C-alpha positions in Angstrom: -5.0 -9.2 16.1 -4.7 -6.0 14.0 -1.4 -4.1 13.9 -2.6 -1.9 11.1 -5.4 0.6 11.7 -5.5 1.9 15.2 -8.6 2.7 17.2 -8.6 6.4 16.1 -8.4 5.4 12.4 -4.7 6.3 12.1 -2.2 3.9 10.6 0.4 2.1 12.7 4.0 2.3 11.6 4.0 -1.4 10.7 1.1 -0.9 8.3 2.8 2.1 6.7 5.8 -0.1 6.2 3.6 -2.8 4.6 2.2 -0.2 2.2 5.7 0.8 1.2 6.9 -2.8 0.7 3.9 -3.7 -1.4 4.7 -0.8 -3.7 8.4 -1.6 -3.6 7.7 -5.2 -4.7 5.6 -3.9 -7.6 8.5 -1.8 -8.7 11.0 -4.6 -8.4 8.7 -6.9 -10.4 8.4 -4.3 -13.1 12.2 -4.1 -13.4 12.7 -7.8 -14.1 14.0 -8.4 -17.5 14.3 -4.6 -18.2 17.8 -3.8 -19.1 17.2 -0.1 -18.6 16.0 -0.4 -15.1 17.9 -0.7 -11.8 18.0 -4.4 -10.9 16.5 -5.5 -7.6 19.8 -6.8 -6.2 21.4 -3.5 -7.0 18.6 -1.8 -5.1 19.3 -3.8 -2.0 23.0 -3.5 -2.3 22.6 0.3 -2.4 20.1 0.2 0.4 22.1 -2.0 2.8 25.8 -1.6 1.8 26.3 2.0 0.8 26.5 4.9 3.3 23.3 6.7 3.6 24.1 10.3 2.9 20.8 11.6 4.1 21.0 13.0 7.6 18.7 11.4 10.1 18.0 14.7 11.7 16.0 15.5 14.8 14.1 12.4 15.9 13.1 10.2 18.7 16.7 9.1 18.9 17.9 12.6 20.1 16.3 12.1 23.5 18.2 8.9 24.2 21.3 9.0 21.9 23.5 9.6 25.0 22.6 6.1 26.1 24.0 4.5 23.0 27.0 4.8 20.8 26.8 5.3 17.1 23.0 5.7 17.0 22.9 7.3 13.5 25.7 5.3 12.0 26.3 1.6 11.4 26.8 -1.0 14.0 28.9 -3.9 12.6 29.1 -6.7 15.1 31.1 -9.9 14.9 28.1 -12.1 15.8 27.8 -15.5 17.4 27.1 -18.5 15.2 24.7 -21.0 16.7 24.5 -24.6 15.6 21.1 -26.1 15.1 22.0 -28.7 17.7 22.4 -25.8 20.2 19.1 -24.2 19.2 17.0 -27.4 19.1 14.2 -25.7 17.2 12.0 -27.5 14.6 9.8 -25.5 12.1 6.6 -26.3 10.2 5.0 -24.2 7.6 1.5 -22.9 8.5 -1.1 -23.6 5.8 -3.8 -21.1 4.9 -6.4 -23.2 6.6 -4.5 -23.4 9.9 -3.9 -19.6 10.3 -6.9 -19.3 12.7 -5.4 -21.9 15.0 -2.6 -19.5 16.0 -5.0 -16.7 17.1 -3.5 -13.4 17.8 0.1 -14.5 17.1 -0.6 -13.8 13.4 -1.8 -10.2 12.8 -4.9 -9.8 10.7 -3.2 -7.5 8.2 -0.9 -10.3 7.0 -3.5 -13.0 6.6 -4.5 -12.2 3.0 -0.8 -12.1 1.9 -0.1 -15.5 3.6 -3.1 -16.9 1.8 -2.0 -15.6 -1.6 1.5 -16.9 -1.1 3.3 -13.5 -1.0 4.2 -14.1 2.7 5.1 -17.3 4.5 4.0 -18.2 8.0 6.0 -20.7 10.0 5.4 -22.3 13.4 8.3 -23.3 15.6 8.6 -26.1 18.2 11.2 -26.8 20.9 11.3 -30.3 22.4 7.9 -30.8 20.6 6.3 -27.9 22.6 5.0 -25.0 20.5 7.5 -22.1 20.7 6.4 -19.3 18.3 5.7 -18.2 14.8 7.3 -16.0 12.1 6.1 -14.3 9.0 8.7 -13.9 6.2 8.7 -12.5 2.7 11.1 -12.6 -0.2 12.2 -9.5 -2.2 14.4 -10.3 -5.2 16.5 -12.9 -3.4 16.5 -11.2 0.0 14.4 -12.7 2.8 12.6 -10.3 5.1 11.7 -11.2 8.7 8.3 -9.4 8.7 7.0 -10.5 12.1 7.6 -13.0 14.8 5.8 -13.8 18.1 6.1 -16.4 20.9 3.7 -18.7 22.6 4.9 -17.3 25.9 3.6 -13.8 26.3 6.8 -12.9 28.1 9.6 -14.4 26.0 13.2 -14.1 27.2 16.0 -12.4 25.4 17.5 -15.8 24.8 14.2 -17.0 23.2 14.3 -14.1 20.7 18.0 -14.6 20.0 17.6 -18.3 19.4 14.6 -18.0 17.1 16.2 -15.3 14.9 19.4 -17.4 14.8 17.4 -20.4 13.6 15.6 -18.4 10.9 19.0 -17.1 9.6 20.5 -20.7 9.7 17.6 -22.1 7.8 17.7 -19.3 5.2 21.5 -19.8 4.7 21.0 -23.6 4.3 18.5 -23.1 1.5 21.3 -21.4 -0.5 18.6 -19.4 -2.3 19.0 -15.9 -0.8 21.5 -13.0 -0.9 20.8 -12.5 2.8 18.2 -11.7 5.5 16.9 -8.3 6.6 14.4 -6.8 8.9 13.0 -3.3 9.7 11.9 -2.0 13.0 9.9 1.2 13.2 10.9 3.6 15.9 7.8 5.3 17.2 7.9 6.6 20.9 4.2 7.0 21.2 3.7 3.3 20.5 6.1 2.5 23.3 8.4 0.6 21.0 11.8 2.3 21.6 13.0 0.1 24.4 12.0 -3.0 22.4 13.7 -1.7 19.3 17.0 -1.0 21.0 16.8 -4.4 22.7 16.2 -6.0 19.3 19.2 -4.1 17.9 21.4 -5.7 20.4 20.0 -9.1 19.8 20.3 -8.9 16.0 23.8 -7.5 16.3 24.7 -10.4 18.6 24.0 -13.0 15.9 25.8 -11.1 13.1 23.4 -8.6 11.7 24.7 -5.1 10.6 22.3 -2.5 11.9 21.7 1.1 11.0 19.2 3.9 11.7 17.7 5.7 8.7 14.7 7.7 7.7 12.1 5.6 6.0 10.8 6.4 2.5 7.3 7.3 3.5 6.5 11.0 3.4 3.7 12.2 5.7 1.9 15.5 5.8 -1.6 17.0 5.8 -3.4 18.7 2.9 -2.7 22.1 4.3 1.0 21.4 4.1 0.9 21.0 0.3 1.9 24.2 -1.4 0.3 25.7 -4.5 2.6 25.6 -7.6 1.8 27.9 -10.5 3.7 25.7 -12.9 1.5 22.7 -12.1 -1.7 24.8 -12.3 -0.7 26.2 -15.6 -0.1 22.7 -17.0 -3.5 21.6 -15.7 -5.1 24.3 -17.9 -3.4 22.9 -21.0 -3.8 19.2 -20.5 -7.3 17.7 -19.8 -7.5 15.4 -16.8 -10.6 13.6 -15.5 -11.5 11.7 -12.3 -11.1 7.9 -12.5 -14.8 7.4 -12.3 -15.3 8.9 -15.8 -13.2 6.3 -17.6 -14.9 3.7 -19.7 -14.0 0.0 -19.6 -12.6 0.3 -23.1 -10.3 3.2 -22.0 -9.2 1.2 -19.0 -8.2 -1.8 -21.2 -6.3 0.6 -23.6 -4.5 2.2 -20.6 -3.4 -1.2 -19.3 -2.0 -2.1 -22.7 0.1 1.0 -22.7 1.5 0.3 -19.3 2.2 -3.4 -20.3 4.3 -2.1 -23.2 6.1 0.6 -21.2 9.8 -0.1 -21.0 10.2 1.9 -17.8 9.4 0.8 -14.2 5.8 1.3 -13.4 5.0 0.2 -9.8 1.4 -0.9 -10.3 -0.3 -4.3 -10.3 -1.4 -5.6 -13.7 -4.2 -6.1 -14.3 -4.9 -2.8 -12.6 -7.2 -3.1 -9.5 -9.3 -0.1 -10.6 -11.9 -0.4 -7.9 -9.3 -0.2 -5.1 -8.6 3.5 -5.8 -10.6 6.5 -4.8 -12.7 7.1 -7.9 -13.1 10.8 -7.2 -9.6 11.6 -6.0 -7.6 9.6 -8.6 -7.1 11.4 -12.0 -6.3 10.3 -15.5 -5.2 12.0 -18.7 -5.6 9.8 -21.8 -5.5 10.8 -25.4 -5.9 7.6 -27.5 -4.8 9.3 -30.8 -1.6 10.6 -29.3 -1.1 7.7 -27.0 -0.6 10.3 -24.2 -1.2 9.0 -20.7 -0.9 10.3 -17.2 -2.2 8.7 -14.0 -2.5 9.6 -10.3 -3.9 6.8 -8.2 -5.0 7.6 -4.6 -6.4 5.0 -2.2 -7.8 5.5 1.3 -6.5 3.4 4.2 -8.0 4.3 7.6 -7.9 8.0 8.0 -5.1 8.5 5.4 -5.0 9.1 1.7 -2.2 7.2 0.1 -0.6 8.2 -3.2 -0.2 4.9 -4.9 1.0 5.9 -8.3 2.1 9.0 -10.3 2.8 8.1 -13.9 3.2 10.4 -16.9 4.4 9.8 -20.4 6.1 13.2 -20.3 6.8 15.9 -17.7 3.9 18.2 -18.9 1.4 15.4 -18.4 2.7 14.6 -14.9 2.5 18.3 -14.0 -1.0 18.5 -15.3 -2.1 15.5 -13.3 -0.6 16.8 -10.1 -2.0 20.3 -10.6 -5.5 19.1 -11.3 -5.4 16.7 -8.3 -4.2 19.4 -5.9 -6.8 21.9 -7.0 -9.6 19.5 -6.7 -8.4 18.0 -3.4 -8.5 21.5 -1.8 -12.2 21.6 -2.6 -13.0 18.0 -1.5 -10.7 17.4 1.5 -10.2 18.9 4.9 -7.0 21.0 5.4 -6.2 18.4 8.1 -6.6 15.4 5.9 -3.6 13.1 6.3 -1.5 12.2 3.2 1.0 9.4 2.8 3.4 9.2 -0.1 5.6 6.0 -0.4 8.8 6.7 -2.5 10.1 3.8 -4.5 11.4 5.8 -7.5 14.0 8.5 -6.8 12.5 10.7 -9.5 9.4 11.2 -7.3 11.4 12.3 -4.2 12.2 15.9 -5.3 8.6 16.5 -6.5 7.3 15.5 -3.1 9.9 17.5 -1.2 9.1 20.6 -3.3 5.3 20.3 -2.9 5.4 19.3 0.8 8.6 20.8 2.3 7.5 20.1 5.8 6.5 16.5 5.3 7.9 14.2 7.9 9.5 10.7 7.8 9.8 8.3 10.7 13.0 6.6 11.9 13.7 3.1 10.9 16.1 0.6 12.3 17.3 -1.6 9.5 19.2 -4.8 10.1 20.7 -7.2 7.5 23.1 -10.1 7.2 24.7 -10.9 3.8 25.4 -14.5 3.0 
């Protein structure tokens, strides 16, 4: 089962969300032990507990908002507390070797993360009969419900309510989490809206706070990116080369600079150099001046993803962007899809300036704080 790349090569909303969270986890990991950085718990408190000042704007909600109250604000339910005796659900962790036994209940795009331990798969039983599965992750003390599915292809509302209540109960019992959260992508063309709103009611009924926001994934096409004279002028002053021109020695030296950086650099270390497009990713590196700038781009399905923009100073960052835009205009179709995950707020105004018509999908966020 693949909930990632669709038949036409485009990316599902779930896969886009996975791309974002992988980058977010890298950023949170980079912040650990860094007194100058925003701590992960502060990030989640800001995300879940402060009012989102950004307007949701026109969206799929507009067509159906008359059917619901408070579609763009917060829904703060009382929530029913279920005892484990009422739920009567037993869970068992799914080992890497047993993933195939659960067939299409576990999507292909989560398998590698389950095997490397970054996600956890669990099977559930009710009265010794197989009931369903879940996939969960942990982000700086918050548990995320990434995925769940049932053995019955037509589960009841009660099934979903009881399973989610059990997951929350078990997480609370572990006394190791700040809370539990989940994200549901609201995409009408995938036929998910009815399911999303049904899930909102279910999550609210067991104590989750829910809210509708725009996600942090900016989407556009190459033709939507504007030309910026400042960036192009910087590109003339600072030399930048495609990733494919770097030597192994230069790569090692660049990694050492990033290791020593006191800021938050959302990139895996050691750097997975081969996973990026060698022709579309650009680097500026001056060993004598210890000057460094990086733009990493990867390709997922029919989409180019901007994985990292890093510069030791604004001039270098501008030069990297200017060079990349100029060369991309020569190498890519005007209709080429671009995806930019935002995990550092400093990047947002840059993206909004260069691609003012970029779109963001709606997201239903739900969380419960212990």
